[in-house]
C-alpha positions in Angstrom: 98.2 100.1 90.7 94.6 100.5 89.6 91.5 98.4 89.8 89.9 98.0 86.6 86.0 96.4 86.7 84.4 96.4 83.4 81.2 94.9 83.2 81.2 91.1 81.9 78.8 91.9 79.2 79.0 95.2 77.1 75.9 96.7 75.6 75.5 96.6 72.5 77.4 93.4 72.2 78.9 91.6 69.4 75.8 89.4 68.9 73.4 92.5 69.3 71.4 90.4 72.0 69.6 92.6 74.3 69.6 90.1 77.4 72.3 90.4 79.8 72.7 87.0 81.5 75.5 88.3 83.4 74.0 91.5 84.9 76.1 92.8 87.9 79.0 90.5 87.3 82.4 92.3 86.4 85.7 91.2 85.2 88.2 92.0 88.0 91.6 93.4 86.8 94.5 95.2 88.1 96.5 97.7 86.0 100.1 98.1 87.1 102.0 101.2 85.8 105.3 102.6 87.1 104.6 105.9 88.9 107.6 107.5 87.0 105.4 107.6 84.1 103.0 110.0 85.5 100.1 108.8 83.6 96.6 110.2 84.1 94.6 106.9 84.5 90.7 107.5 84.2 88.0 105.3 84.8 90.0 103.2 87.2 90.2 103.4 91.0 93.7 103.4 92.6 94.7 100.5 94.8 95.2 102.0 98.2 97.6 99.3 100.0 97.7 95.6 100.4 94.3 95.1 102.2 92.5 97.0 99.6 89.6 95.1 98.3 88.0 95.7 94.7 84.5 95.3 96.3 85.1 98.3 98.6 82.7 101.0 97.2 84.5 103.8 95.3 84.8 107.2 96.6 
């Protein structure tokens, strides 16, 4: 399982608006993949256990 935390608004966005009314807000998603697939998941932090919190700093 991995945390996937993309920003709520992407720049550049569909309407090409320069303002970001949702700055600092992310969409919280969890990606679940069977370990047997041995996939290399980049750009997402692995969930370390049942008490892991997506707000914990990466690293």
